[in-house]
C-alpha positions in Angstrom: 3.3 -16.4 -7.3 2.6 -17.7 -3.8 1.8 -21.1 -2.4 -0.4 -22.1 0.5 -0.2 -25.5 2.2 -2.7 -26.8 4.7 -1.8 -29.8 6.8 -0.2 -31.2 9.8 2.8 -29.7 11.7 3.8 -32.4 14.1 6.4 -34.3 16.2 7.5 -37.8 15.2 9.3 -40.7 16.8 11.0 -42.9 14.3 13.0 -46.1 14.4 14.8 -47.6 11.4 17.5 -50.2 11.0 20.0 -47.3 11.0 19.0 -45.6 14.2 16.1 -43.8 15.9 14.8 -40.4 17.0 12.6 -40.2 20.0 11.3 -36.8 19.0 11.8 -34.9 15.8 10.0 -32.3 13.7 7.5 -33.8 11.3 4.1 -33.3 9.6 3.1 -33.1 6.0 2.9 -29.3 5.9 6.4 -29.1 7.4 8.1 -31.3 4.9 6.2 -29.7 2.0 7.1 -26.1 3.1 10.8 -26.9 3.5 10.9 -28.2 -0.1 8.5 -25.7 -1.8 10.2 -22.7 -0.2 13.1 -23.2 -2.5 10.9 -22.0 -5.3 8.4 -19.4 -4.0 6.7 -17.8 -1.0 4.9 -20.4 1.1 2.1 -19.8 3.6 1.8 -22.7 6.1 -1.6 -23.3 7.7 -1.7 -25.7 10.6 -2.1 -26.1 14.4 0.3 -26.9 17.2 0.4 -27.1 20.9 2.2 -25.1 23.6 5.0 -27.7 23.4 6.0 -26.5 19.9 8.8 -24.1 20.6 10.3 -21.1 18.9 13.2 -23.3 17.5 10.7 -25.7 16.0 8.8 -22.8 14.4 12.0 -21.4 13.0 12.7 -24.6 11.2 9.3 -24.5 9.5 10.1 -20.9 8.6 13.4 -21.9 6.9 13.9 -19.9 3.7 11.2 -17.4 4.6 8.0 -19.5 4.8 5.1 -17.6 6.4 4.1 -19.4 9.6 1.6 -16.7 10.9 -1.3 -19.1 10.0 0.1 -21.8 12.3 -2.2 -21.6 15.4 -0.5 -22.4 18.7 -3.0 -23.7 21.3 -2.2 -22.7 24.9 -1.8 -25.7 27.1 -2.3 -28.1 24.2 0.0 -30.8 22.8 1.2 -31.0 19.2 0.1 -33.9 16.9 2.4 -36.9 17.5 3.2 -40.0 15.4 5.5 -42.9 16.2 6.5 -45.6 13.7 9.1 -48.2 13.0 10.6 -49.3 9.7 12.2 -52.7 9.0 14.6 -53.5 6.2 11.8 -53.0 3.7 11.7 -49.2 4.0 8.6 -49.1 1.7 6.5 -50.3 4.6 6.2 -49.2 8.2 4.4 -50.1 11.5 2.6 -47.3 13.3 3.2 -47.6 17.0 1.3 -44.5 18.3 -0.8 -41.7 16.9 -1.9 -38.8 19.2 -4.0 -36.2 17.3 -3.9 -33.9 20.3 -4.7 -30.3 19.1 -5.0 -31.5 15.5 -8.2 -33.3 16.4 -10.1 -30.1 16.4 -8.3 -28.4 13.5 -10.5 -26.1 11.6 -8.3 -24.3 9.0 -8.7 -20.5 9.0 -6.8 -18.8 6.3 -5.5 -15.2 6.4 -6.1 -12.9 3.4 -2.6 -13.7 2.2 -3.1 -17.4 2.4 -6.5 -17.2 0.7 -5.0 -15.1 -2.1 -2.5 -17.7 -3.1 -1.8 -18.6 -6.7 -1.1 -22.3 -5.9 -2.7 -24.4 -3.2 -1.6 -27.8 -1.8 -4.1 -29.7 0.3 -2.0 -32.1 2.4 -3.4 -35.3 3.9 -6.2 -34.1 6.1 -9.9 -34.9 6.4 -11.6 -34.3 3.0 -14.3 -32.1 4.6 -11.5 -29.8 5.8 -10.0 -29.8 2.3 -13.3 -28.7 1.0 -13.5 -25.9 3.5 -10.1 -24.7 2.4 -11.2 -24.7 -1.2 -14.2 -22.6 -0.2 -12.0 -20.0 1.5 -9.5 -19.6 -1.4 -10.1 -17.3 -4.3 -9.0 -17.8 -7.9 -6.2 -20.2 -7.6 -4.3 -21.1 -10.7 -3.3 -24.6 -9.6 -4.5 -26.9 -6.8 -2.9 -30.2 -5.9 -4.0 -32.6 -3.2 -2.9 -35.7 -1.2 -4.9 -38.2 0.8 -4.6 -41.6 2.3 -6.3 -45.0 2.5 -8.2 -44.2 5.7 -10.1 -41.3 4.0 -10.7 -43.4 0.8 -12.5 -45.9 3.0 -14.3 -43.7 5.5 -15.0 -40.4 3.6 -15.1 -41.5 0.0 -17.9 -39.1 -1.2 -16.3 -36.0 0.3 -12.9 -37.1 -1.1 -14.3 -37.6 -4.6 -15.8 -34.1 -4.4 -12.3 -32.7 -3.5 -10.7 -34.6 -6.4 -13.4 -33.2 -8.7 -12.3 -29.7 -7.9 -8.5 -29.9 -8.0 -6.0 -29.9 -10.9 -3.6 -32.6 -9.7 -4.0 -35.6 -7.4 -0.9 -37.0 -5.7 -1.4 -40.5 -4.3 0.7 -43.7 -3.9 0.0 -46.6 -6.1 -1.9 -48.6 -3.4 -4.2 -45.7 -2.8 -4.9 -45.2 -6.5 -5.9 -48.9 -6.7 -8.1 -48.7 -3.7 -9.8 -45.5 -4.9 -10.6 -46.8 -8.3 -10.6 -50.6 -7.9 -8.3 -50.8 -11.0 -5.2 -53.1 -10.8 -3.2 -51.0 -13.4 -1.6 -47.7 -12.2 -2.2 -46.2 -15.6 -5.8 -47.4 -15.7 -6.4 -46.2 -12.1 -4.9 -42.8 -12.9 -7.0 -42.3 -16.0 -10.1 -43.2 -13.9 -9.2 -40.4 -11.5 -8.7 -38.0 -14.4 -12.2 -38.8 -15.5 -13.3 -37.4 -12.1 -12.0 -34.0 -13.0 -8.2 -33.4 -12.5 -5.9 -32.9 -15.4 -3.0 -34.9 -14.0 -2.2 -37.6 -11.5 1.1 -38.4 -9.8 1.5 -42.0 -8.6 4.1 -42.2 -5.8 5.9 -45.6 -5.8 8.5 -45.2 -3.0 11.9 -46.6 -3.9 10.7 -47.3 -7.4 10.1 -43.6 -8.2 7.0 -41.8 -9.4 4.8 -41.6 -12.5 2.9 -38.7 -14.0 -0.2 -39.5 -15.9 -2.3 -37.1 -17.9 -5.2 -37.7 -20.3 -2.9 -38.6 -23.2 0.7 -38.8 -21.7 2.7 -41.0 -19.4 6.0 -40.0 -17.8 8.0 -41.8 -15.1 11.2 -41.3 -13.2 13.0 -43.8 -11.0 13.9 -42.8 -7.4 17.4 -41.4 -7.3 19.8 -44.3 -6.7 21.1 -44.1 -3.1 23.4 -46.6 -1.4 22.0 -45.7 2.0 18.5 -44.6 3.0 18.2 -43.6 6.7 14.6 -42.5 7.1 11.8 -42.4 4.4 9.4 -40.4 6.7 8.2 -37.4 4.9 9.7 -38.3 1.5 6.3 -38.1 -0.2 5.5 -34.7 1.2 9.0 -33.5 0.3 8.4 -34.7 -3.2 5.1 -32.9 -3.3 6.8 -29.7 -2.1 9.4 -29.9 -4.9 6.8 -30.8 -7.5 4.3 -28.1 -6.6 7.0 -25.6 -5.8 8.5 -25.9 -9.3 5.1 -25.6 -10.9 4.4 -22.4 -8.9 7.7 -20.9 -10.1 6.9 -21.5 -13.7 3.2 -21.0 -13.7 1.4 -18.5 -16.0 -1.6 -20.7 -16.7 -2.3 -24.4 -16.7 1.1 -26.1 -16.5 2.3 -27.5 -19.8 3.7 -31.1 -20.2 7.4 -30.0 -20.1 6.8 -28.1 -16.9 5.1 -31.1 -15.2 8.0 -33.3 -16.3 10.6 -30.9 -14.9 8.6 -30.6 -11.7 8.8 -34.4 -11.3 12.6 -34.2 -11.5 12.8 -31.5 -8.8 10.4 -33.4 -6.6 12.4 -36.6 -7.0 15.7 -34.8 -6.3 14.4 -33.2 -3.1 12.8 -36.4 -1.8 16.2 -38.2 -2.3 17.9 -35.8 0.0 15.1 -36.0 2.6 15.7 -39.8 3.1 19.4 -39.4 3.6 19.0 -38.4 7.3 16.2 -38.5 9.9 13.2 -36.2 9.6 13.9 -32.7 8.3 17.6 -32.7 9.2 19.0 -33.0 5.6 16.6 -30.7 3.9 17.0 -28.0 6.5 20.6 -27.3 5.3 20.1 -28.2 1.7 21.2 -25.7 -0.9 19.8 -24.8 -4.3 23.1 -25.9 -6.0 22.8 -29.3 -4.5 19.3 -29.7 -5.8 20.2 -28.6 -9.3 23.2 -31.0 -9.3 21.0 -34.0 -8.5 18.4 -33.0 -11.1 21.2 -33.0 -13.7 22.3 -36.4 -12.4 18.8 -37.7 -12.9 18.7 -36.4 -16.4 22.0 -38.1 -17.1 21.1 -41.5 -15.7 17.7 -41.6 -17.4 18.8 -40.5 -20.9 19.8 -43.0 -23.6 20.3 -43.0 -27.3 18.2 -45.3 -29.5 20.4 -47.4 -31.6 18.2 -49.8 -33.7 19.0 -53.4 -33.1 19.8 -55.7 -36.1 16.5 -57.5 -35.7 15.6 -60.2 -38.1 12.3 -59.8 -40.0 9.8 -62.5 -39.2 
């Protein structure tokens, strides 16, 4: 199997109550690739400027990711985002956004990228997501992400993308905005009615939920005493989730595969937030991931001992 991810490769400036970084590697495709490459071959499709150096590219290529589809624009500047988190790390303030070379991004996929078995459409303009779908062949599984801006400004194109994918990964607020349903389960089922077979609702420090037509499964976030930087946690989760599915995929993923994928996505995201940016995931090992998945299994398992309830 092989995975293609199309999205941003960027630089970030982040400040949290625990420190700051004036310039660090970021971007949805970067975080996704670092996580998914634990499981399978990953082709990264993106666009950077001349300021994106060989060392930066080497980080994206950690664990063998194919970066030949990352276009470097001579004289251009790489997409840049700056933000600040307060003590509530579930919310952040955007201080600066510079699209730079990403403003004119038109994804052009190589034959290897087009021939992928699994495709992840990271958070980019829905029209660009559609153009990627048109370029790809007979993919076995397609997942996508989006954001509130596209829900409000490009709704028709976004719904067309949703109609053509297998799994939608959004946060709870985005699901409510998209469907105008107050319940996460109701909102997810409304999205499933549009075409996908599954929805993942990201809920930050509260974990994530998986909803299919007739099943519901949820995991809490891994309990951490200290969270340094939540930037990229959602994309790291997506990389673990989609990467695990790619490793196990023969046809449409069965319910046990989806549930196990949730555990691996949760474990990888928990490591991502322990340090700034990609720093922790860059040196992460497979053994560490498996150990945290086992810890998740242990802390979420319980035995049902019937209580001595009185009959009414």
